[in-house]
TIDRENDREN-692199 format. One line per field, with one value per residue (C-alpha): residue number from 1; y negated, x negated, z negated. Coordinates in Angstrom, 2 decimals, decimal comma. Layout:
BEGIN
seq	[NUM  ...]
y	[Y  ...]
x	[X  ...]
z	[Z  ...]
***
This chain:
BEGIN
seq	[1  2  3  4  5  6  7  8  9  10  11  12  13  14  15  16  17  18  19  20  21  22  23  24  25  26  27  28  29  30  31  32  33  34  35  36  37  38  39  40  41  42  43  44  45  46  47  48  49  50  51  52  53  54  55  56  57  58  59  60  61  62  63  64  65  66  67  68  69  70  71  72  73  74  75  76  77  78  79  80  81  82  83  84  85  86  87  88  89  90  91  92  93  94  95  96  97  98  99  100  101  102  103  104  105  106  107  108  109  110  111  112  113  114  115  116  117  118  119  120  121  122  123  124  125  126  127  128  129  130  131  132  133  134  135  136  137  138  139  140  141  142  143  144  145  146  147  148  149  150  151  152  153  154  155  156  157  158  159  160  161  162  163  164  165  166  167  168  169  170  171  172  173  174  175  176  177  178  179  180  181  182  183  184  185  186  187  188  189  190  191  192  193  194  195  196  197  198  199  200  201  202  203  204  205  206  207  208  209  210  211  212  213  214  215  216  217  218  219  220  221  222  223  224  225  226  227  228  229  230  231  232  233  234  235  236  237  238  239  240  241  242  243  244  245  246  247  248  249  250  251  252  253  254  255  256  257  258  259  260  261  262  263  264  265  266  267  268  269  270  271  272  273  274  275  276  277  278  279  280  281  282  283  284  285  286  287  288  289  290  291  292  293  294  295  296  297  298  299  300  301  302  303  304  305  306  307  308  309  310  311  312  313  314  315  316  317  318  319  320  321  322  323  324  325  326  327  328  329  330  331  332  333  334  335  336  337  338  339  340  341  342  343  344  345  346  347  348  349  350  351  352  353  354  355  356  357  358  359  360  361  362  363  364  365  366  367  368  369  370  371  372  373  374  375  376  377  378  379  380  381]
y	[-89,02  -85,35  -83,36  -82,01  -78,69  -78,90  -79,82  -76,25  -77,44  -76,97  -80,36  -79,53  -78,70  -81,11  -80,53  -82,62  -81,15  -80,59  -84,17  -85,18  -83,36  -84,78  -88,25  -86,98  -85,65  -88,67  -90,44  -88,91  -88,88  -92,57  -92,78  -90,51  -92,36  -95,61  -94,69  -94,15  -96,83  -94,59  -94,94  -92,38  -90,96  -90,22  -88,17  -84,08  -81,95  -79,03  -76,51  -76,97  -78,46  -75,72  -75,85  -79,49  -78,98  -75,97  -77,30  -80,63  -78,80  -76,22  -78,42  -81,47  -79,26  -77,51  -80,49  -82,00  -79,16  -78,91  -82,78  -83,46  -85,62  -88,54  -92,21  -93,37  -97,25  -99,37  -96,69  -97,69  -98,61  -96,29  -93,17  -90,59  -87,90  -84,80  -81,02  -81,07  -78,34  -79,54  -79,95  -82,15  -81,44  -82,81  -79,80  -80,76  -79,61  -77,97  -74,15  -74,90  -77,20  -75,37  -71,58  -72,32  -74,84  -71,14  -69,28  -71,50  -71,51  -67,14  -66,43  -69,64  -70,76  -74,44  -76,11  -77,20  -79,43  -79,31  -83,20  -83,35  -85,52  -87,44  -86,95  -88,57  -85,91  -88,88  -88,80  -91,41  -93,23  -93,48  -88,94  -89,14  -91,13  -88,62  -85,51  -86,91  -85,53  -86,38  -82,75  -84,18  -83,83  -84,18  -85,31  -83,96  -85,48  -85,30  -88,97  -87,54  -84,76  -83,22  -81,51  -84,25  -87,30  -89,19  -91,12  -91,32  -94,18  -93,64  -96,42  -96,44  -92,92  -93,07  -96,34  -94,44  -91,74  -93,79  -95,65  -92,84  -91,74  -88,83  -88,27  -88,04  -86,41  -86,75  -84,34  -87,19  -84,09  -85,15  -89,04  -89,93  -91,16  -91,60  -94,47  -96,91  -95,41  -97,55  -95,03  -98,17  -100,35  -96,36  -95,71  -92,44  -90,34  -87,65  -87,65  -84,41  -84,80  -82,72  -83,36  -81,48  -83,88  -86,69  -85,28  -83,83  -80,69  -77,20  -76,27  -79,36  -81,47  -83,37  -84,15  -88,31  -87,79  -91,24  -91,92  -90,90  -88,54  -85,19  -82,12  -78,60  -76,55  -74,00  -72,66  -71,86  -71,25  -73,50  -77,07  -78,61  -81,88  -83,30  -79,93  -80,43  -78,02  -74,95  -73,69  -74,42  -77,53  -77,00  -79,24  -79,54  -80,03  -82,08  -84,62  -84,10  -85,17  -87,96  -89,47  -88,67  -90,92  -93,45  -93,49  -93,64  -96,39  -98,48  -97,80  -97,25  -100,29  -99,77  -95,87  -96,65  -99,26  -97,29  -93,71  -95,49  -96,57  -93,51  -91,64  -94,01  -93,95  -90,24  -90,15  -92,76  -90,44  -86,90  -88,99  -89,25  -85,05  -84,61  -82,30  -83,37  -84,63  -86,71  -86,04  -87,77  -91,60  -94,19  -96,68  -94,93  -92,44  -91,31  -93,29  -89,73  -87,56  -86,40  -84,20  -82,68  -80,15  -79,10  -77,84  -74,33  -72,84  -71,19  -73,30  -69,87  -69,82  -73,87  -73,75  -71,16  -72,13  -76,09  -73,88  -71,96  -76,31  -77,64  -78,62  -77,67  -78,22  -76,84  -75,09  -77,11  -76,51  -74,54  -72,77  -71,34  -70,99  -67,70  -67,02  -67,83  -68,92  -71,75  -74,80  -75,45  -79,00  -79,23  -77,32  -79,54  -82,90  -80,61  -79,37  -76,22  -73,24  -73,34  -77,45  -76,34  -73,69  -75,69  -77,61  -78,83  -81,15  -83,01  -85,38  -87,15  -87,98  -90,27  -87,96  -88,19  -90,47  -92,15  -89,50  -86,65  -88,62  -88,93  -85,15  -84,12  -86,50  -84,65  -81,27  -80,96  -81,38  -79,00  -76,68  -77,24  -76,73  -73,40  -71,82  -73,22  -71,24  -68,22  -68,37  -68,84  -65,60  -63,45  -64,14  -63,28  -59,78]
x	[-71,10  -71,01  -74,11  -74,42  -74,68  -71,63  -69,73  -68,72  -64,76  -64,36  -64,04  -61,40  -59,06  -56,39  -56,08  -58,44  -61,48  -61,53  -61,02  -63,20  -65,91  -64,59  -65,46  -68,56  -68,92  -68,09  -70,66  -73,19  -72,23  -72,05  -75,93  -77,07  -75,65  -77,15  -80,52  -80,32  -78,42  -75,44  -71,25  -70,31  -67,78  -70,61  -72,57  -72,45  -74,01  -75,13  -77,51  -80,66  -82,80  -82,86  -79,13  -78,66  -81,38  -79,87  -75,95  -77,09  -78,85  -75,91  -72,92  -74,21  -74,61  -71,46  -69,23  -70,68  -70,13  -66,59  -65,81  -68,51  -71,29  -70,41  -71,57  -73,61  -73,73  -75,70  -75,83  -76,22  -72,71  -71,09  -72,89  -69,51  -69,33  -70,38  -70,75  -74,58  -77,24  -80,54  -82,23  -85,11  -87,55  -91,29  -94,33  -94,06  -91,37  -90,11  -89,42  -85,38  -85,59  -88,18  -86,45  -83,54  -83,74  -85,50  -82,60  -79,98  -81,88  -82,32  -78,85  -76,88  -78,70  -79,41  -82,43  -85,29  -88,15  -90,78  -92,19  -96,02  -97,74  -101,21  -104,26  -102,71  -99,49  -97,27  -94,98  -94,50  -91,34  -92,47  -92,95  -89,10  -88,02  -89,85  -88,15  -84,87  -82,18  -78,55  -77,90  -79,15  -77,23  -79,87  -82,74  -84,13  -87,30  -88,83  -88,77  -92,24  -94,38  -94,55  -97,61  -100,21  -98,23  -97,48  -94,16  -92,54  -91,33  -87,81  -85,82  -88,26  -87,52  -83,68  -83,24  -84,37  -81,97  -79,36  -79,92  -79,62  -76,55  -77,93  -77,52  -80,69  -81,10  -84,28  -85,08  -85,97  -86,52  -90,40  -89,47  -86,49  -86,77  -91,21  -90,22  -87,20  -84,80  -81,74  -79,76  -78,69  -81,63  -82,86  -80,29  -79,67  -76,95  -77,82  -80,57  -81,08  -82,79  -83,20  -82,89  -85,98  -88,66  -88,19  -87,62  -84,33  -82,54  -83,28  -80,30  -78,93  -79,39  -77,03  -76,59  -75,48  -73,70  -72,98  -68,91  -67,28  -70,03  -68,18  -69,65  -68,68  -69,05  -71,72  -69,47  -65,90  -63,79  -62,11  -63,20  -64,54  -67,18  -64,28  -64,09  -67,43  -69,19  -66,76  -68,02  -67,07  -70,48  -73,11  -71,69  -74,70  -77,29  -75,31  -75,16  -78,90  -79,37  -77,22  -79,43  -82,67  -80,95  -80,31  -83,40  -85,87  -83,24  -84,02  -87,99  -88,86  -90,90  -93,14  -92,82  -94,34  -96,92  -98,40  -98,54  -100,21  -102,85  -103,84  -103,30  -105,70  -108,31  -108,49  -108,99  -112,03  -113,42  -113,21  -114,26  -118,11  -117,97  -120,22  -117,63  -114,64  -112,59  -108,67  -105,91  -102,84  -102,01  -103,09  -101,23  -98,22  -98,08  -96,05  -97,29  -98,33  -99,87  -103,33  -104,48  -108,16  -109,91  -113,42  -115,69  -117,06  -114,70  -111,31  -107,99  -107,16  -110,47  -109,93  -106,77  -107,69  -110,96  -109,03  -106,01  -108,67  -110,10  -106,88  -106,26  -102,63  -103,64  -101,25  -101,65  -99,21  -95,70  -94,31  -91,91  -94,34  -97,87  -98,07  -98,01  -102,21  -102,36  -103,52  -100,78  -98,60  -98,58  -102,74  -102,76  -99,97  -102,97  -105,49  -107,60  -108,76  -108,82  -111,88  -111,50  -108,22  -109,96  -110,36  -107,13  -105,88  -102,63  -103,06  -100,29  -100,09  -96,37  -94,71  -96,40  -99,98  -102,08  -105,08  -107,03  -106,11  -107,07  -110,70  -110,90  -110,33  -112,87  -115,30  -114,28  -113,18  -117,23  -118,40  -115,77  -116,83  -120,09  -119,91  -117,63  -119,56  -122,87  -120,46  -119,48  -123,23  -124,54  -121,16  -121,87  -125,64  -124,77]
z	[-125,40  -126,11  -125,49  -122,21  -123,41  -125,58  -122,24  -121,08  -119,54  -116,17  -114,95  -112,23  -114,97  -116,56  -120,03  -122,03  -122,25  -118,69  -118,28  -120,59  -118,58  -115,13  -116,63  -117,21  -113,92  -112,33  -114,79  -112,81  -109,90  -110,20  -111,66  -109,09  -106,31  -107,45  -107,37  -103,76  -102,92  -101,94  -103,09  -105,44  -103,15  -100,64  -103,38  -103,34  -106,03  -105,39  -107,45  -105,80  -102,93  -101,40  -100,82  -99,94  -97,15  -96,32  -96,22  -94,25  -90,95  -90,96  -92,03  -89,52  -86,72  -87,31  -87,65  -85,13  -82,51  -83,94  -83,43  -80,23  -80,52  -82,38  -81,14  -84,40  -85,78  -83,36  -80,56  -77,59  -75,53  -73,13  -74,79  -74,29  -76,92  -76,09  -77,55  -78,20  -79,12  -79,90  -83,32  -84,06  -87,22  -88,01  -88,39  -91,94  -93,15  -96,41  -95,38  -96,81  -93,53  -91,19  -91,69  -91,06  -88,04  -86,95  -87,63  -86,38  -83,19  -83,50  -84,62  -82,85  -79,82  -80,95  -79,15  -81,95  -81,51  -83,43  -84,26  -84,39  -87,18  -86,88  -88,88  -92,10  -91,96  -90,43  -87,52  -84,87  -83,53  -79,67  -80,64  -81,31  -78,87  -76,40  -78,01  -77,86  -75,18  -74,47  -76,29  -79,50  -82,33  -85,58  -86,08  -89,85  -91,55  -94,77  -96,55  -98,27  -98,24  -101,65  -100,79  -99,07  -100,57  -97,27  -96,79  -93,53  -91,68  -91,77  -91,39  -88,09  -87,23  -88,39  -85,80  -83,00  -83,32  -84,37  -80,59  -79,18  -81,31  -83,05  -86,67  -89,11  -92,37  -95,01  -97,31  -100,06  -102,68  -103,25  -103,22  -105,43  -108,59  -107,58  -104,81  -104,41  -101,58  -100,19  -98,05  -96,38  -95,28  -94,30  -92,34  -93,19  -92,42  -94,85  -97,64  -99,84  -103,68  -106,64  -110,19  -111,18  -109,33  -111,54  -115,28  -115,01  -115,12  -113,06  -111,21  -109,82  -107,01  -104,45  -100,80  -99,73  -96,80  -94,95  -95,33  -92,18  -91,10  -90,59  -92,61  -92,65  -96,34  -96,09  -99,39  -99,13  -101,94  -104,52  -102,84  -105,34  -104,50  -102,41  -100,37  -99,51  -101,99  -103,82  -107,05  -110,58  -110,90  -113,28  -115,46  -118,13  -115,55  -113,80  -116,89  -117,49  -113,61  -114,61  -116,80  -115,20  -112,20  -114,67  -116,37  -113,32  -111,48  -114,50  -115,12  -111,67  -111,05  -114,12  -113,65  -110,47  -111,16  -114,01  -112,20  -108,76  -111,78  -112,95  -109,65  -108,35  -111,23  -110,80  -107,10  -107,76  -109,74  -108,27  -105,08  -106,78  -106,47  -103,44  -100,54  -102,09  -99,19  -100,04  -97,36  -96,33  -96,17  -98,89  -97,98  -97,47  -100,21  -103,49  -106,27  -108,45  -106,18  -104,64  -102,33  -101,64  -100,06  -101,51  -99,79  -100,84  -102,80  -102,14  -103,45  -105,41  -107,43  -107,66  -109,44  -111,67  -112,55  -113,53  -115,62  -117,61  -118,06  -119,31  -116,20  -114,36  -110,52  -107,09  -103,99  -102,14  -102,57  -105,58  -103,20  -100,99  -102,72  -103,41  -99,93  -100,40  -96,18  -95,44  -95,71  -92,28  -93,15  -93,60  -89,99  -88,56  -89,85  -87,30  -90,22  -90,01  -92,02  -93,14  -94,21  -95,54  -98,33  -101,02  -100,60  -104,13  -105,06  -108,27  -109,85  -112,20  -114,04  -117,16  -119,65  -118,92  -120,77  -119,67  -121,54  -119,65  -116,71  -118,73  -119,43  -115,55  -114,12  -116,67  -116,08  -112,64  -111,41  -113,30  -112,31  -108,93  -109,58  -110,92  -108,60  -106,03  -107,90  -107,71  -104,57  -103,10  -105,43  -103,74  -100,02  -100,92  -102,35]
***
């Protein structure tokens, strides 16, 4: 196969180079669809996970408003189709969902309900049942939270929404390529994913939309992506996404087991540090994620101190970490500002070695101890 960077023709063109690009595009679509158990015709390429989430909320709500609220498969018999303007999201959604919901509420009169989470960051199906209304059109709950690592009971939540007749979207950006996903088993109507989260290139993402579900375009133009997403596809990035998806599908069982083992080893080592607490569910969790809070230090100083020690860590969502304020995810889970003050996200990945985990276990106590001493001296000054 030609190298992805050599593939520069427009896949909508009918000349030979364009048709070769079209074949590469459809090959990538097949691999990405297979990663989530979808049919290729149900997958639409986008530029980013943010675009996919924006399109899902705006497009699904607009599509159902245009045609009246559909009866989802398995909905209660006799439920009449009616126009609705109620959206439900969880309290820990990524800003590309939560901010869109706010905008829809402010500018378009959409009523938005926020589902609470428990101390592990999990949404209860019973809470969703209580939040549903006759006019509920769409529910959007993320499959996995990339900050605290918690996985949601999406199949149960989607079943509750489906019984009510509402559509269900899940942001699976943090989960795709790390845990097994089957859109049919989950029962979702739409699902977002992004290549960069499973070792693919930036600039390529996708939105799954179940066949038969009406979604209006977010972008108007030339009608690419089966009329769903106008704009010439970023063919090199899309090919890279297809290659990454194929590798993830092939390697997922072994990759997941290895990463979970490295994660558990790292957690065990860090648990010996006084004043370190772990957040999120440990039984329903991404295999590569650790979220911890260290008493007596700030998140910013900890990330910088670890970086100087050769350990890369994060404050939370990379899209929102510059805000330097307590995470809305941790606050939704019930942590106080003081408890969330030393929050830290650590992930292991395919390139991570046993030696690197051992170095992190050795160096992190030293960094935390040094920072605590500095904090104590500053407090007395």
